[in-house]
C-alpha positions in Angstrom: 0.0 -0.2 0.0 1.2 3.3 -1.0 1.9 5.9 1.6 -0.4 9.0 1.4 0.9 11.9 -0.7 2.3 14.6 1.7 1.1 18.1 1.1 3.5 21.1 2.6 2.0 22.8 5.5 2.7 25.9 3.9 0.5 25.0 0.8 -2.4 23.9 3.0 -2.4 27.3 4.9 -2.2 29.4 1.7 -5.1 27.6 0.3 -7.2 27.8 3.4 -6.3 31.7 3.3 -7.4 32.0 -0.1 -10.6 30.2 0.2 -11.4 32.2 3.4 -10.6 35.5 1.5 -12.7 34.6 -1.3 -15.7 33.9 1.0 -15.2 37.2 2.9 -14.7 39.2 -0.3 -17.8 37.8 -1.6 -19.8 38.5 1.7 -18.4 42.2 1.5 -19.6 42.6 -2.1 -23.0 41.6 -1.2 -23.4 43.6 2.1 -22.1 46.6 0.4 -24.1 46.1 -2.9 -25.9 49.3 -2.3 -22.8 51.3 -2.3 -20.7 49.1 -4.9 -23.3 49.0 -7.7 -23.5 52.6 -8.6 -19.8 52.7 -8.3 -19.3 49.9 -10.8 -21.8 51.1 -13.1 -20.0 54.5 -12.8 -16.6 53.0 -13.7 -18.3 50.9 -16.5 -19.7 54.4 -18.2 -16.4 55.9 -17.5 -14.8 53.2 -19.6 -17.4 53.8 -22.2 -16.6 57.5 -22.4 -13.0 57.1 -22.7 -13.5 54.7 -25.7 -15.8 57.1 -27.3 -13.4 59.8 -26.7 -10.7 58.1 -28.2 -13.0 57.2 -31.2 -13.8 60.7 -31.7 -10.1 61.9 -31.9 -9.1 59.1 -34.5 -11.9 59.4 -36.7 -13.0 63.0 -36.5 -11.2 66.3 -36.8 -12.2 67.4 -33.2 -9.4 68.6 -30.9 -8.3 66.4 -28.0 -9.2 68.8 -25.5 -12.8 68.7 -26.7 -13.1 65.2 -27.7 -13.7 64.4 -23.8 -16.6 66.9 -23.4 -18.1 65.7 -26.7 -17.9 62.1 -25.5 -19.2 63.0 -22.3 -22.2 64.8 -23.8 -22.9 61.6 -26.1 -22.8 59.4 -23.2 -25.1 61.4 -20.8 -27.4 62.3 -23.8 -27.9 58.5 -24.4 -28.4 57.7 -20.7 -31.1 60.4 -20.4 -32.6 59.3 -23.9 -32.8 55.7 -22.6 -34.6 56.7 -19.5 -36.9 58.8 -21.8 -37.6 55.9 -23.9 -38.3 53.4 -21.4 -40.6 55.8 -19.3 -42.7 56.9 -22.3 -42.8 53.1 -23.8 -44.0 51.9 -20.2 -46.6 54.7 -20.2 -48.2 53.9 -23.5 -47.8 50.3 -23.0 -49.8 50.2 -19.7 -52.2 52.8 -21.0 -53.0 50.6 -23.8 -53.0 47.4 -21.5 -55.6 49.0 -19.1 -58.5 47.6 -21.1 -58.3 43.9 -19.8 -62.0 44.1 -18.7 -63.0 45.3 -22.2 -60.6 43.9 -25.2 -57.9 42.0 -23.6 -59.8 40.2 -21.0 -61.6 38.0 -23.2 -58.8 37.5 -25.3 -57.0 36.2 -22.3 -59.9 34.0 -21.5 -59.9 32.5 -25.1 -56.2 31.7 -24.8 -56.6 29.9 -21.3 -59.5 28.0 -22.9 -57.6 26.7 -25.9 -54.7 25.9 -23.6 -57.1 23.9 -21.4 -58.3 22.0 -24.4 -54.8 21.3 -25.7 -54.0 19.5 -22.2 -57.4 18.0 -22.0 -58.8 20.2 -19.1 -62.6 20.6 -19.4 -63.0 23.9 -17.5 -60.5 26.7 -17.6 -60.0 29.5 -15.5 -60.8 33.1 -16.5 -58.7 36.1 -16.4 -60.7 37.6 -13.9 -60.3 34.6 -11.4 -56.5 34.5 -12.0 -56.3 38.2 -11.3 -58.6 38.0 -8.2 -55.8 35.4 -6.6 -53.2 38.2 -6.9 -52.3 40.5 -4.6 -52.4 43.6 -6.6 -51.4 45.9 -4.0 -48.2 44.0 -3.1 -47.1 43.8 -6.7 -47.7 47.4 -6.9 -45.6 48.4 -3.9 -42.9 46.2 -5.2 -43.1 47.9 -8.6 -43.0 51.5 -6.9 -40.0 50.4 -4.7 -38.0 49.2 -7.9 -38.7 52.3 -9.7 -37.6 54.4 -6.6 -34.3 52.4 -6.3 -33.8 52.7 -10.1 -34.2 56.6 -9.9 -31.8 56.7 -6.9 -29.4 54.3 -8.1 -28.9 56.6 -11.4 -28.7 59.7 -9.4 -25.5 58.0 -7.5 -24.2 56.6 -10.7 -24.1 60.2 -12.2 -22.6 61.5 -8.9 -20.0 58.8 -8.9 -19.1 59.4 -12.7 -18.8 63.1 -12.0 -16.1 62.7 -9.0 -14.6 59.7 -11.1 -14.0 62.0 -14.1 -12.7 64.6 -11.9 -10.3 62.4 -10.3 -9.0 60.9 -13.7 -6.7 63.5 -14.4 -4.4 62.5 -11.6 -4.5 58.7 -12.6 -1.1 58.8 -14.3 0.6 60.8 -11.6 -0.8 58.0 -9.2 0.7 55.3 -11.3 4.0 57.0 -11.5 4.1 57.2 -7.5 3.1 53.6 -7.2 5.6 52.2 -9.8 8.5 54.5 -9.7 10.6 52.1 -12.1 10.0 52.6 -15.7 9.6 48.7 -16.3 7.1 48.1 -13.6 5.1 51.2 -14.6 5.2 50.1 -18.2 4.1 46.8 -17.2 1.2 48.1 -15.1 -0.1 50.6 -17.8 -0.1 47.3 -20.0 -2.5 45.6 -17.6 -4.6 48.4 -17.3 -4.9 48.8 -21.4 -5.5 45.0 -21.6 -8.3 45.4 -18.9 -9.8 48.4 -21.0 -9.2 47.0 -24.1 -11.3 43.7 -23.1 -14.3 45.9 -21.8 -14.3 48.1 -24.9 -14.3 44.9 -27.1 -17.1 43.6 -25.2 -18.9 47.1 -25.4 -18.2 47.4 -29.3 -19.3 43.9 -30.1 -22.5 44.1 -28.2 -23.6 47.3 -29.2 -23.1 46.9 -32.9 -24.7 43.3 -32.9 -27.4 44.7 -30.8 -28.1 47.3 -33.1 -28.3 44.8 -36.0 -30.7 42.7 -33.9 -32.9 45.8 -33.2 -33.2 46.8 -36.9 -34.2 43.3 -38.0 -36.6 42.9 -35.1 -38.1 46.2 -35.6 -38.9 45.7 -39.2 -40.5 42.3 -38.3 -42.6 43.7 -35.4 -43.7 46.6 -37.8 -44.4 44.2 -40.3 -46.5 42.0 -38.1 -48.2 45.2 -36.4 -47.4 44.8 -32.9 -48.1 47.7 -30.9 -45.1 49.6 -29.2 -42.6 48.2 -31.5 -40.1 51.0 -30.5 -40.3 50.3 -26.8 -39.8 46.5 -27.4 -36.9 47.3 -29.9 -35.0 49.2 -27.1 -36.0 46.6 -24.4 -34.3 44.0 -26.8 -31.1 46.3 -27.3 -30.8 46.7 -23.3 -31.2 43.2 -22.2 -28.9 42.1 -25.2 -25.9 43.0 -22.6 -27.2 40.5 -20.2 -26.0 36.9 -21.4 -28.3 34.1 -21.9 -31.2 35.7 -20.1 -31.2 38.7 -22.3 -31.8 36.6 -25.4 -34.8 34.7 -23.7 -36.4 38.0 -23.1 -35.9 39.3 -26.5 -37.1 36.2 -28.3 -40.2 35.4 -26.1 -41.7 38.7 -24.7 -43.0 40.2 -27.8 -44.7 37.1 -28.9 -46.3 36.8 -25.6 -47.7 40.0 -26.1 -48.8 39.5 -29.5 -50.9 36.7 -28.4 -52.7 39.1 -26.4 -53.1 41.7 -29.2 -54.2 39.8 -32.1 -57.1 37.4 -32.4 -55.2 35.1 -34.4 -52.4 33.1 -33.3 -50.3 33.3 -36.3 -48.5 36.9 -35.6 -47.3 35.5 -32.3 -45.9 32.5 -34.4 -44.4 34.6 -36.9 -42.8 36.8 -34.3 -41.4 33.8 -32.3 -39.9 32.0 -35.3 -38.5 35.3 -36.7 -37.0 36.5 -33.6 -35.6 33.1 -32.7 -33.8 33.2 -36.3 -32.6 36.5 -35.8 -31.0 35.7 -32.4 -29.7 32.6 -33.7 -28.0 34.0 -36.8 -26.4 36.8 -34.7 -25.1 34.6 -31.7 -23.8 31.8 -34.0 -22.3 33.6 -37.0 -22.2 37.3 -36.6 -20.8 37.9 -33.0 -18.3 35.0 -33.1 -16.6 36.7 -35.9 -16.8 40.0 -34.4 -15.5 38.7 -31.0 -12.4 37.2 -32.4 -10.0 36.6 -29.6 -11.2 39.8 -27.7 -13.7 38.1 -25.7 -11.9 34.7 -25.2 -14.1 33.5 -22.4 -15.4 30.1 -21.7 -19.2 29.9 -22.0 -19.4 27.9 -18.8 -17.7 31.1 -17.0 -20.1 33.3 -18.7 -23.0 31.4 -17.2 -21.4 31.1 -13.8 -20.5 34.7 -13.8 -24.1 35.6 -14.6 -25.3 33.5 -11.8 -22.8 34.7 -9.1 -23.0 38.6 -10.0 -26.8 38.3 -10.5 -27.1 36.7 -6.9 -24.6 39.3 -5.6 -25.7 42.6 -7.1 -29.2 41.6 -8.9 -29.9 43.0 -12.4 -26.9 45.4 -12.3 -24.5 42.3 -11.8 -26.0 40.4 -14.7 -25.5 43.3 -16.9 -21.8 43.8 -15.7 -21.0 40.1 -15.3 -19.3 39.5 -18.7 -17.0 42.7 -18.3 -16.2 41.5 -14.9 -15.2 38.3 -16.1 -13.1 39.7 -18.9 -11.3 41.8 -16.6 -10.8 39.1 -14.1 -9.1 36.9 -16.8 -6.8 39.9 -17.8 -5.7 40.7 -14.2 -5.1 37.0 -13.0 -2.9 36.1 -16.6 -0.4 38.6 -15.3 0.8 36.7 -12.1 2.5 33.3 -12.0 0.5 32.1 -9.1 -2.9 32.9 -10.4 -2.2 32.3 -14.2 -3.7 29.0 -13.9 -7.0 30.4 -13.0 -6.9 32.8 -16.1 -6.3 29.8 -18.3 -9.4 28.0 -16.8 -11.6 31.5 -17.6 -10.1 31.3 -21.2 -12.1 29.7 -24.0 -8.9 28.0 -25.7 -6.6 27.6 -22.9 -4.7 30.7 -23.8 -5.7 33.9 -22.1 -4.0 35.9 -24.9 -3.9 35.7 -28.7 -0.3 34.5 -28.5 1.6 33.1 -25.8 4.9 32.4 -27.4 7.5 34.4 -25.8 9.6 34.7 -29.0 6.7 36.4 -30.7 7.0 40.1 -31.4 5.2 42.4 -28.9 2.3 44.3 -29.8 -1.3 44.0 -30.5 -2.4 40.8 -32.0 -6.0 40.4 -33.3 -7.2 42.8 -30.4 -5.1 41.8 -27.8 -1.7 42.2 -26.9 1.1 39.5 -25.7 1.7 39.3 -21.9 5.0 40.5 -20.4 7.0 37.8 -18.5 4.5 36.7 -15.6 5.8 37.8 -12.1 6.4 35.5 -9.5 4.2 36.1 -6.3 
């Protein structure tokens, strides 16, 4: 019988400390979510503003000192335009859905009757009976609380964003103070550039593919005659930034409401098949070609990140789950002790496009070669 493998006490202690640190860090992220979620969204918006700024500098004759102002105005206007679209669309939607007792109610009754006959149930419940079983007051209270939380969260996001933009001017001086040596400073800036590039690449791909999906979905919903097509188009664009769940909402929500609007089932079936086809083509043909190596994340990691950050931070965590996974992989790949975790997070086992030390340094298909890993 072979003797048991002896594990050094130092290794056991280190692993135990890492486990305790992970659990404590997760608990802190959950308990401080009211403070950290607006800050995380503000950082996300700041990265977006920086990307728009450099895009304006590279593609327009706008001077560098005004490019930042233009980028800030574009993002802020987009932020308030999004709120306006959601508010107006929701008001129109609920105003049209207020006639449950006149036009929509009988349609729901017919749908319930047809579904009951499909499953062999003779007596189907009515819409009035189902609504009577719901605690409407509790749902309205919850909706009001959620709306209040969104408004207060948006206010704090803008406050954090203002302070972050004001503090951005001293960032480079802080880097010089933290890393006096030229080599270490260059390496730190390289890590920052890779993290920023990964997040900006994710934003670019999701924005472009989301615009394509929304254009095709809007044409389809207009052709079918779905009410509030513009509102549903914007909802599809926003939820597209949430992996997995976003596609489910985008492909199922409009057909479900088409069931209530139309007397026939054909418009809902056309919307269901059409939207699923659009999402399938985008997710399996367009997005992979645009992503390249910029989002070299394992799909299982994307799903686990969605579940983890959704549990910790709710909808904001779901929205930020993929960018946070990209950032984590970029940072973990820089250290010898944590590089194995970056390899597990990556899709092909290589956190960067080229892992050959003999390769020439520089950008390569959206990413750059990593410097020599540091021992920690």
